[in-house]
N, C-alpha and C positions, 0 to 999 in steps of 0.2 A: 374625359378620356377614361376608358375602361381600365380598371386595375388589373395588371397581368397576373397577380398572385391569386385571384379568385375568378371563378367562372360563374356568371350570372345566367338567369333563365333566358335572357335575350341572346346571349352569346351562343346558346345551343341552336337557335334558329338561324343565326348568321353563318354564311358560308365562309370558311377560312381556307387558306392554302395549307398544304400538308406540312410544310416547314414551320409555319407559324403555330399550327396546332401542336406539333411536337415540342417546340420551344416552350410554349405556355405550360404544357403538362410537365416538362422537366423542371421548370421553376416551381410549379405547384407541388411537385413531389418532394422538394427540399424544404418546403414550408413546415415549420414545427407543428402547426395545428392540423396538418393533413394526415389522413389515415387511409389505408387500403382496406376496403370492406367489400367482400364478395366480388372481386374483380373490378371495382369502381373506385374512384378517388373521391373521398369525402372531405370537404372543407367546411370550416365554420364561418358563418357570416357575422355581421355586427350584432344581430339579434341573438346569436348563440346557437341557432339551429344548424344542423348539418345538411349540406346539399351534396347530392351524388352526381358525379359527372362521368358519363360512360367514356371509356378510353377507346374511341372508335378506331383510331389508326392502328392500335396494337391488339385489338380483340382477336384477330386471326392468327397472330404470331406470339402469343403470350407465353407459350411453353416451348422448350427446346425438344430435341429428339429423345431425351430421357424422361420427358414428362415433368420437368421441374418448372415451377412458376417463375418466369423471369421477373415479374413485377415485385416479387418478394425479396429479390436480391438487393443487398446493400453494396452498390458498385463503388461506394466511396472507401471501401476497405483498403488498407495499405498494400495488401498483397495482390491487388489487381493491376496488371500492366496497363499503363496509360496509352501506349502506342504499340503497334506491331507492324511487321513487314507487309501485311496485307491491307493496311489502312488506305482508304480511298478518300481523297479530299472532297469528292462529290457525294459521299454517302450521307444519308439523312441522320438526324440524331437518333431515331429509333433503330436504324440499321447498325449504328455504332454501338448502341447499348446492347443489342442482341449479339453482336460480334464479341464484345467484351465479356458478356455473360458466358458465352461458350468457351472463351479462353479461361475464364475463372473455373468453370466446371472441369475443364481438362486438367487444370492444376490441382483441383481437389482429387480427381481420380488418380493422378500420379502420386499424390501423398498417401492415398489409401491402399493402392494396389502395390504388390511387391513383385518385382520382376516383370516379365511380359504379361500382358493382359489384353482382354477383349473388352472394349467399352460397353458392349451390350450385356456382358456377363457380370459387370460390377454391381454389387448390391446397392439398389437405389435407396434403401433405407439409410445406409451409411452416408450417402451423399446428402440426402435431405437433413440428416442429423447434423452433419458438418455445417450446412448452410444455416440451420437454426442456431448453432453454436456461435457463428460469426455475428448474427443479429443480437444474441444475448450479450455478447461482449460489449456491444455498444449501448445496451440498455441500462447498464450500471447496477444490475441486480445479481445476487448470488445464483450461479447456475452450475457450478462444479461441485456436485455432491459425490466426492471421490474418497472420503476418509475410510470407508469400509474396504476399499480396493487396495489399501496399503498396510504394510506391517510397520507401524511407527515406533516399535519397541527396539528394533535392531537395525542400524544403518548398514547398508550393503557395501559402502565405501566411506573412507574417512581420510581427510587431509588436514594436517596441522601446519600452520605457517607461523614460524617464529622469526621476529625481526624487530621487536620493540623492546627497549630497555625497561619501560614502565608499562602500566596497564593499557590494554587496548581499549580505546574509548568508543570507536565506531568501526564497523566493517560492512562494506557493501560490494556486491558483484554486479556487473553489467548484465542486462537482460539477454544478451547474446552469449553469455557464459564464457566470454573470452578473457576478461580481466577481473581481478579482485583488488579493491583498495582498502587499506587499513590505516588508522591513525592512532597515535599513542600520546600519553601524557607528557612525554619528552618533547613533543612538538613536531615530530616527523610524520610524513605520509609515505607509505610504501605501496608500490604497484606490483602485483603478482600476476604471473601467467597461470590462469586457472586450469589449463590443460596439463601443465607439467608441475605446478606447485613451486616454481622458482621465482625469486624476486627479480624484477626487471629494472626498476629504478626507485630511488628514494628522493623525495622532496624534503630537504633538511630544514630544520629550524634556523631562522635568520637572527642575527644579532643587531640591535640598534647601536648607532655610534654614540658613545657616552660623552664625547668631547663637545658636541654642539650645545649651545645655550640659547634661551629665548626663542626667537623666531627661527633661528638656524638649527634648533634641536630636531633631530630626525623623528619622523612620525612612522608608526607601523604601516600606514597606507603607502609609504614610499618604498617599502620592501616588496620584493617579488617572492612572497612566501609569508609564513607565519613567524611571529616572534614570541609566542607563548603556547600553552597547551591547545591542541586541536581536539574539539569536543564532538564535532558532527561532520558527516560526509553525505553527499548525495550525488547520484549519477543520472543524467538525462536518459530517457528511454532509448534513444538512438546511440547512446554512448559517446556523443560528440563533446559533452562538457562534464567535468567533475567540479563540484563545488565543495569547499571546506570552510569551516569557521570554528571559532573557539574563544579563548579568553582575551585575545588581543582586539576583540570587538570589530572585526572586519571579516568580510567574505572574500575568499580567493577563488577565482575561476581558472581552471586548468584545461588544457587540451590534451587528453589522454593519448591521442594518436601521435602527437609530436613531442609528448612528455615535456611540455613547457607551460609556464605561467602566462595567463592571458590578461586578467584585469582584477583589480581590487574594488570592493564596494564597502563604503563606510556608512555611518548613520546611526547605528545602534550605540547606546550609551553604556552598555554593560555586556557581560559575556553572552555569546550566542550559543544556545544549547541545542537547537534543532534546525535541520534543513530538509526540504522535500521538494522534488520536482513534480509538477503536474504531469500526469502520464501523457505521453505522446506530444508534449509541447516543450518549449524552452522557458516556461514560466517557473520561477523559483520562489519558494516561500522560506522565510527565516523567522525563527522565534528566539527571544532573548530574555535575559534576566531583567531587562528594563521594562518588561510587561507589554511589549508591543510585538506585532507580527508585520513584517515588511514583505512586499511583493516586487520582484524584479523580472524583467523580460530580457533574456539573454540573446534573443534573436536580433535585438538592436543594442544590447549591452546597456540597458537603461533601467533606472529606478522608476517604479510605477506609483506605489502608494504605501501608507502605513495604517495598520488596523489597531485600534485601542479598545480596551474593555477589561482585561484581566487586572486584578488587584494585587497580584503577587507574581513572583518569577515564573515564566513559562519554561517548562523543562522537557516538554515532549510535543512533537508536531507530526502530522501525517496528512497526505493528500492523495487523491486518485485522479480519475479522468475528468470529473466535473470541475466547474469553477468554484470549488469549495475547499475548505481545509478544516482540520480539527486540532485543537490544542488543549493541553493539560496545564492548569494554573497552579500546581503545587499546593501551597498552603491557603490559597483562597478557596480550595476545594471545589473548583468548578471546571467543567469541560465546555469549551465554546466551539460551536459549529459555525464557521464563517461562510456566509453567502456573499461572494465577492461582487457579482454584478448588481445585486440589490443593496449593497453596502449595509448589510444587517448581520445579526448573529443570533444564534439560539444558545441559551445558557442552561446547562445541566448541572445541578448541584449534587455532589456526592457527600459521603460521610453521614454521621449522626449527630444528635444533639449532645453538647457537652454538659457536664454537671453544673457549670457556672450559668449557662444559658437556661437550664431547667430551673435553677434557683431563682433567676431573675423573672422567669415566667410564672413562678409560683407553683410549679408542679413537682418539685424535688421531694416533697414530703407527703405526696398523695399517691394512693393506689399501690401501696406496698404489697398487699395481699395478692392483688391481681398480677403484679409483676412477678411474685414468687411462683405463683401457679403457672404462669406462662413460661417462666424460666425453667421449671422442671420439665415441661413438655419439650422445650427447645433443646435442653441438654440431652434428653433421651434420643432425639433425632440426630443431632450433630456431634454429640460427644464433647462439646465445649460448654463450660459453665457460663450461662448468660450473665451472671452477676459479675463476671470478669471480662465482659465483652469489651473490645477495644474500639474506641472512637476514632474514626478515620480522620487524621489530621492533615494528610497530604495526598494528592493524586499524582502518582509518579510517572505514569506512562499511558499512552493511548494509541490505538491503531484502528484504521478503517477496515471493515470487512467488505462493504460495498458502499454505494453512495448514500445510504440511509441508515446503515447499522455499523456500530463500532464497539470495541471493548476497551476497558481501562483497568489499570492496576493501581492499588494504593498501598499506603504504609501499614495497613492492617493485614496485609497478605491476601486481601480479597480481590477477585476479578469480577467486574460488572459488565453485563451486556446491555447496550443502550440502543434505542431507536429514536430517530429524529421526531417521531410523532408523539413521544411520551416524555414527560419531564423526569420520571423516576426510572431506575434501572428495571429492565424486563426480568433479569435474572441475576443473582449474586451468588458466587461460590466463595465461602469464607475460608481463610487460612489455607491457601493453596500450597504453600511451600513450608509448612510446619512452623516450629517455634525455635527461637534463638535463646539459649540459656546463658545468663550472665550472673556470676557470683558476686554478691554485694556484701560488704562487711557488716552492714546494719540490717539488711532485709533478707539475707540469705540468697537463695537462687531466685533470680528474677527472670520470668519467662515473657518474652515479647515475640509477636509473630514476625517472621521474615517478610519484609515488604517486597513487592514486585518491582524488580529493577529494570526489566525490559519485557516487551510484548510485541508480537508480530503476527500478521495474517498472510495466508496464501490468498492473493487477491481474488475476490469474487468466488470463494470456495467455502467449504464448511470446516476448514482446518485452521487453527491458530496455535501458537506456542507461547510459553511464558518462562521467565527465568528469574532466579534469585541468587542466593549463595549457599544453598543446601546441597550442592553437588549434583543437581539434576535439572534438566530442561524438560518441562512437561508439555505433552501434546494433548490438545483438546479438540473435541468434535462438536459442532453445532447440530442441533436437531433439524429436521427437514422444514419445520415451520419457523425456525429462527426465534424460538421462545426460550431455549435453555441450551446448555452445553454440558459435556461430560468428559472425564479423563479417559483417554484411550491408549496412552503410552508414556513412558519416561525414558530419557537417555542420560546416562551418567556422564557428568562432565564437571570436574572440580574447579572452584574459583567463583568469582563474581561475574555474573552475566551482564555485561554492559551494553551489548548490542545484539539484536536478532534480525534475521531476514529470511524470508521464505520465497523461493522462486520455483516456478514450474519449468521442468526440463522438456522441451519438445523432442520429437523423434530425431535422433542423431545429434542432439545438442551437446553431448559429451563424447562424441566420437573422437578418438585420438588422445583422450586423457589417459596418462600413464598410471594414475592412481585409482582408476575405476575398471581395471581389466577384468576383475572377477564379479562386476556388477551384473546381476541377472536381469534379463529383460522379459517382461510378461507379454503374452499375446491375448490378454483379456479384451473382449470386445468393447466394454465400457471405457476402458482406458484409451483405446484407439479412437473412439468417437470424440472424446474430449481433446485429443491431440497431445495429452500429457504422458510422457514416458516415465519420468521419475520426478521426485521432489528434492530440491536442493535447500539445505539449511546452513546458514552462515551465522556463526556465533563469535562475537568478540569477547574474549575472556581476560581477566586481570586479577591481581591480588588486592586491588582496591576499587572502590566505586569511582565511576568516571567523573563525578562532580565533587568529590571530597575524599579526605583521607581518614575519616572517622571509622572506617571499617577496613579490616585487614584479614585476609585469608591467605596464608603462605604455605601451609603444609601440602606438598605435592602439586602446587599450582604454578603454572608458567604463564607469562604474559604473551598470549598467542591468539591466533584466530583459527577456529576449527570449522571445517567444511564437511558436511555429511550428506550422503545421497541415500534416499529411501526409494526403493523400487517396488512396483506392484507385486501383489501376491501371485505366486505361480500356480 
């Protein structure tokens, strides 16, 4: 029997019905190995050679009235309507695809045109650029090079949400910009209306019954909420589920629409420090101090599997569209890139050699002259004495830029840019947030770099931000080749930055928000093509670090969440 996923040379000579030919090509189009080359469908045979199959049935109607190639459309996008009032049950698959493509183009035109318009007069370049944009969003690569279009030094609107007694440990907004969720060290979770800045509901910390003994003793899993500090929050892409976790070693799933608890998940043996949803799915990842990563599927409310590999506490986690995740292992000084389907991981080792390891390797007393000469050159370039270089002892945070590039921050205050194709960092920026001076009775003034407490990326773009406790959030721009990055702006904000999130605001995404009345809107063509109107920055601030009380910044600091909007340049 002929495999329907591949077309052989014999099948070209065989006459087939129109419906069978369309169905075969529809299946072949969805095959991962298939590629559209010059109007034909190329598939790979077992020998690895590509075969070209002419699309006979669609060769005469491959373009619509605006000249856009229908074969290049990704009709699986979320914003394509599945049905319409003109649907005919007798229409062929090709006719249905053509009808859906025209509906999709109509929706693109409505989004690009303002007021009344004539379809023939709409700029075809804008339409084709929007179609390319949709394809790039599914490719998993950086495609939003928009950093130069924004003034990231001065937010055009700012909202401060106060509602936690202790430090805010995590803050996350839904992608539709409707709700904002924050968690605090006191164990409460607050839900905010992002349009008005008012608190909607609070999920309070629960108390265990101290009277029970033995088997009758109450368990945190029996409570509809948390019984200890909440350290991490995550919201699914569609906003259907909110996940929270913390020191009580369980994950709580909430229904934001009904403001009620749904389910608890146990399994971790220590505090849970990170949560992340896989984009556009119900797959949830959790990272814990017990050195494991667990995967859950909330579409069936079930546990899937556990990933092992880290040798120390995992304190940061991130995920995007692909079936992958990235984690930071604190003092094991590794970043692990997890490939879920292959059940494998890539290990990236950060930090430098310690004095003890150099002594054991016999290199501590060799090459002093060369080190001094290299040190003088390094000092002249960076302004930091290389003889006092700080060895990275912990990787504190990590964030994905796209499916293959990510950035990390460590306790030496350095930010590293990584790629899954190389073991070492592509680029490293040292001491990004300055030094912290501590007066010692024996040593005098001891200077240590402020470590990176949080880092976040605007997904698939050239913008990311970092935070510490120097009173500033720093904005960084990636170069076009993703080989380095540079500082492009700072925003003053006192306190310890425990959480950061960057979201793109689509056109009309903040309409009706009372705190953005004076936000200016740009008519820049590049911004219109990307579909991004503004950038939203969410920062969870506190007087203490979210994982400990060894650091305290109290002067002029409030435990709150700050939301800022950055608009395009006019």
